[in-house]
C-alpha positions as CSV (number, residue, x, y, z in Angstrom):
1,M,0.0,0.0,0.0
2,M,1.1,3.5,-0.7
3,V,-0.4,6.6,0.9
4,I,-0.4,10.0,-0.9
5,E,-1.4,13.3,0.7
6,T,-2.7,16.0,-1.6
7,E,-4.0,19.6,-1.2
8,D,-6.7,19.0,-3.9
9,I,-8.3,15.6,-3.6
10,N,-11.1,16.6,-6.0
11,A,-8.6,17.2,-8.8
12,W,-6.9,13.8,-8.2
13,Y,-10.2,12.0,-8.1
14,R,-11.4,13.7,-11.4
15,L,-8.1,12.7,-13.0
16,A,-8.5,9.1,-11.9
17,V,-12.1,8.9,-13.2
18,D,-11.2,10.6,-16.5
19,K,-8.4,8.0,-17.0
20,D,-10.8,5.2,-16.1
21,L,-8.5,3.9,-13.3
22,P,-9.7,1.0,-11.2
23,I,-11.2,2.9,-8.2
24,K,-11.8,0.5,-5.2
25,E,-13.3,3.1,-2.9
26,E,-15.1,6.2,-4.1
27,L,-14.3,9.6,-2.8
28,T,-15.4,9.7,0.8
29,N,-15.3,11.9,3.9
30,Q,-13.7,9.6,6.5
31,K,-14.7,10.0,10.2
32,W,-11.1,10.6,11.2
33,G,-10.8,13.7,9.1
34,H,-9.6,12.6,5.7
35,R,-11.4,13.0,2.4
36,S,-10.0,10.1,0.4
37,F,-10.3,7.5,-2.3
38,R,-8.5,4.2,-3.1
39,L,-7.4,2.6,-6.3
40,T,-5.2,-0.2,-7.4
41,D,-2.2,0.3,-9.7
42,P,-1.4,-2.2,-12.5
43,N,1.0,-4.1,-10.1
44,G,-1.8,-4.6,-7.6
45,I,-0.6,-2.0,-5.1
46,T,-3.4,-0.1,-3.3
47,L,-3.0,3.7,-3.5
48,Y,-4.8,5.6,-0.8
49,I,-5.0,9.3,-1.8
50,F,-6.3,11.7,0.8
51,Q,-6.6,15.3,1.9
52,D,-6.7,16.3,5.5
53,R,-10.0,18.1,6.1
54,L,-9.1,19.3,9.6
55,N,-6.3,21.7,8.5
């Protein structure tokens, strides 16, 4: 698994959708303060991309 923090989660999500990437968890507001989504890369690695909503 790889975790990536971004300042613009909506832009990353739009890019993933536009490129038809295999999204495993849709864009979600997590109860611990992250807005995130998950996808899997071609090698099977899970990518967790998030933005901290608390800052």
